[in-house]
N, C-alpha and C positions, 0 to 999 in steps of 0.2 A: 675382456676377455676377446684378445690379438684377432684382425680373421685369418681365418688358415687359409684360403683363398683369395689371392691381389689381385691374379688376370685369372679373367674368363666371361664369359659372350651370353649377351643378355636382350631379351627381344619386346619390345615396345610391340601391344594391337593396334593395327590401325582394321578398324573392320566393324561391317553391320552388327550387331545384335541382335535376340532373337524377341522382335519385338513384339509386348505383350500377352506371349507364351514362356512360360517359365521349363517345361519340358525342351523347346527348342534353346529357350537361353544358354540351359547347364550344358546340350550338346555341344552347341558354340563353344562352351570355355573348356572343354572338356577336348574337346578339338584342339583348340588352342595350346593347351600345352602342350598337349601330347607332338604337338609339328616343334614348337620349338625344345620342347624334351629331346626327341629325334635327330635336332641340327645343334645338338650340345651345349645349350642354354643351362650356366642352373638358375637365370633370372628372369622372371617374365611378369609384365603389367598391364594391368588390363585399363579400360576410360573409364571415368566416374561413374553411377548407375547402370552398367553394362549391365546388371543384370537387373529388370526385363527393358532395358534399355531408358534413355533419358527422355523424360517427359516434356518434352518440346512444346509438345499441343498446348499444356500449359499457359504456354504464350503468349498466346492467338485465338483463341477460343473464349465464347461467352459463358459464363456460370451454368446457360442449361445444356449446351455444346459439352462440357468440361465434364459432364455427374455420370456417361453409358463409359468414357474415355477412363476415366477414374477408377470405376467400380472395376472395370480387368484389369488395368494399373496394380492397383492392392491388390488384387484373386493370382496373380500372378509373381510379387515380391519374395523375397525369399527369405523364408524364416531359418533364424542360425542353426535352430536344432531341427532340423529335417534330414530327410534324403539325397538330396538335391544335393546341400549344401557335403553330405559327408563325402558323394560323389567325386565333389571337386575337393575335397582332400585327398580323395584317395587317390585321385589323379596326378594331384604334385608327392604324392609319396610314390608311387610307382615310377613318375620320370626323375625322383628325385629333385625336384627345381622346386626352388621359392616362388610361389607365388601373391601378388598385391591384384586384390580382387575388390571390384568397387560393386556397389550392390545399392538397391532398394530395400531395408532394413524390416520384416517386416516383424511388431515388437507390440504381443498381446494387442492391441487394436490401433497402433498404431505404426507409418512408415520413418525411418529415418538412411538420412543418404551415409550409408557405412562405408566402410574400406576394413581389412582383416588382408594382417601378414601370413600368407601364411608356409610353415617352413617341406623342408626335403623328404619330411618324416610322418608330415601332415598334422602336426599339429598349429591353433592360432599362437602365433605370438604377438600382435598388437587385433586388437580392436578397439578400431574408434571412429566416431562419428561427426560428419561434418558442422560443426559448431553454430552456425548456424547458415535457413537457408536462404537462397539470393531472394527477392523480389517476391513474383509471385512461385517462386516452390515455398514459401509457406503454407500454400492453400497445401500442399500434399507432404512436408516431413514436417516434422520435430525436429530440436537441438539437442546436440549432444551435449553429455552431463563430464561431470569434470573427468572423471575413469573412462572417458571414454578422447580426451584432447588430446592425449601426447600421442604424436607420430613419429615414431623414429626409436629400432630397436638394435642394436649393439646383435650381430649377426656371424657366422663364421667365410660369410661374405663382404662385408664390412659393416657399418651404422650406415643403414638402414630403414631410409621414409617417405611416405605415404602424404597428397593431404589431396583437394577436391576441389577443381576449378578456382575458384578465385581464393578460396584460403592462403591458394600460391604466389595471392597478389600481395598480401593482408602483413604488415610488415613486423605484429608481435607472433604471428604464427611463424616467420620467416624464421624473429629471435632467438626464440625459442628453438624449433630446429637447429639453427646454430649452435644455438649454446647446451646442443649433444653432439654435438665430435658429425653433425649430416656427411653421410661419403658418397650418398644414392638415391638419387629423390626421383618418384613418383612423380609428376604433376599432369594427375589424372584432368582429362578434359571431356566433357560431354557431349551433345552433336552441339558445334556455331555455325550460325550464320557468316557468309566473307561480307567482308567492307560495302563492293557493288550492292549489294539492299541497305544497305547507309540512308539511312532519310531520319535526317533534323525533326525534334530534338534530342533523337538519340546516341549518346554521345561513340564515340567511335571504340572505347574500350569494349562495349557490350556487342562486336565480331569477331572473328577468328581470330584475322590478320593481328588485332592488337593481343589476345591473348600466348598464336605460338609465337607472334617472330617478336614481341617487347617484353611479355608477365614471364617466362619461360624463360629465352636465357638471363634477363635480369635478375631468373632466384638463383641461375645455374653460379652466375658469377659474385650476389652476393654470398653464396650460403660454398660457397668453393666446390660445389657438385658435379658429380656426372647425376642433367635429370632431363629423361627417360620423359616426355609427352604421351602416354598412348588414347587417341583418340578414336572416338565413332565415329560410320557414315551410314551414310543413307542409298539407298533407292527405289528404285521408282513402287514398288509395290510395297516398298516400307513407307513414303509417304501416304500413299493409300489405304494402309494401316492406322496414322496417324493421322487422320484428314476430316474431319464430322461430314454425310452428305450433301452438298448444294454448296459444295465450300472450292478452290479454285484449284487442283493441286497443281504444288510448288514443283520445278525443277530442282535434281535432287544433288545437281552438284556445286550450288549453290554452301551447302554443308560440307566437301567431302575434300580432300586432300591436306588435311593438315597437324598430321602427325608430326610430330619430330623426336631430333636425341642432339643435345648441346651437352660440349665439354668442361669443365671445371673453371673455364675460362671464357663460357659462350659463346664459347665454338663450336655454329652448326657441325654433326658428327656424322648424318646421314641425307642422301639424296629425301627434297620433298617427294613425297607422294606425287603420285600421278591422282588426276577423278577417280579414275574407275580403280582404282589400289585397292583394294582387298586383303589382306595379311600383316604380318609381320614387320616391320623394323626391326636389327642388328642391328649392333654396338659392340667393340672390346674393349674391358673394361679396367683400366690398371689403375686400380686404390695410389699408387702411389703415385700417377698427374696430380692429386689435391694437394698432393705439397706445396706443385710450385705457384697456384692460387695463395690459396692458406698464407705459407710463408710471407707474403705483401699484405693477407690483409684476414688476419682474424676472430670475425667478429665474436664466434663464440670462447676467441683468447682474449692471445697476445693484442688484439686492433680493437677489443672493446674500456672502457672502465665504468667500471661496478662498483666505487666510489662515486660515482658521476652517477646513472643512468642504471636502472636496474632492471627486472620486466618482473611482478608478480603472477606466479600460478600455485592454480587453485586446485588439483586433481583426485577434489574426494567426491562424491556423487551423492547428491539434495532427493532423498526419497519423498515420496507424496504421502507414507505411513512413516514412521520411524519404534522402530522398538528400542525397547532397554534392553543392557546383557547382562543382567542380575549376574553372570559366574563372573564378567569379565568389571563390572561397572561399565557408565555413559549407555553408548548406545549402537546395534547391533547391527552391521552394515555389513552389505552382500555384493562385491563388483557387477559392473553388468556381465561383463564377460562369463562368468558362474553365471550370472542367472538367465541367460539368453541361451548358454547350453553351453556353447565354445572348448569351455577344457574338458571334456568328455571324450577321453581317448579313444581313437577310433580301431575296430572289431580287430585284432591281429587279422593280417595278410592269409 
């Protein structure tokens, strides 16, 4: 399907989530969707784990300190088949806007770092999970399955994709997206400390500047995509909510001002936000601009040698319990997106 709309306005969220509060998180999500819709946007991108905020405390606390934070975090994570998700889908439909949403997905008793792409009709057209949580995140989140790997979807505003955090650094994930002809990409980032906090032996890779000003534009360059980098911010009140009793409170400004948007050639398209900025970063997208970069180096087409180098991707789900399909033979599978209820249509308006 060729894109119907080649030129349109898009927005990336650079704002504070509703820490440990599902109701407030949903309210803020709908607020920004409404604001983008009122501004004439056709697409809005949210950060990684926007609901109920990135668990950055996991990098800073002991096991005992983590338990009450983890309990509250789980209790305020978002189930995909829930009234809260339906409210968000309805907001997308009301504003006739595509929404890339990052959230902590509660599925049975496990959490996943999940993204969905919601269409202007409120339909969920992509449901993906981060393939591997990073370092201490593995104490909070499980891994994605084969059928939650694909990141790029053909839409009326182009081939739109999204990845979480260091997936945007992963050469295999980038190769897969490039092979699908991605044109607009969401590099969704969490809360990240700035370079002023860096202490050896922690690598420079693990501070905000490496990711907003190196990893993100590199993704744009390698794939020839408009790359939106929505980013979480935090206030002094947010710091308090994320800090165990007895611990010193950090300066929130070390985490802020990192939202970015880059063009298909890696050029920065928006001014860097101030530390105090809470809002949307806007960009005018022209899909035909992607041709300029891709005509020189399309790693999903003419600038690749599949006879020499190929990537094997397994998009099948692996279930804990496998059931025999006696009618059709073999094994019966249920797609994750169906099992978690995201293919259930919204009620009529």
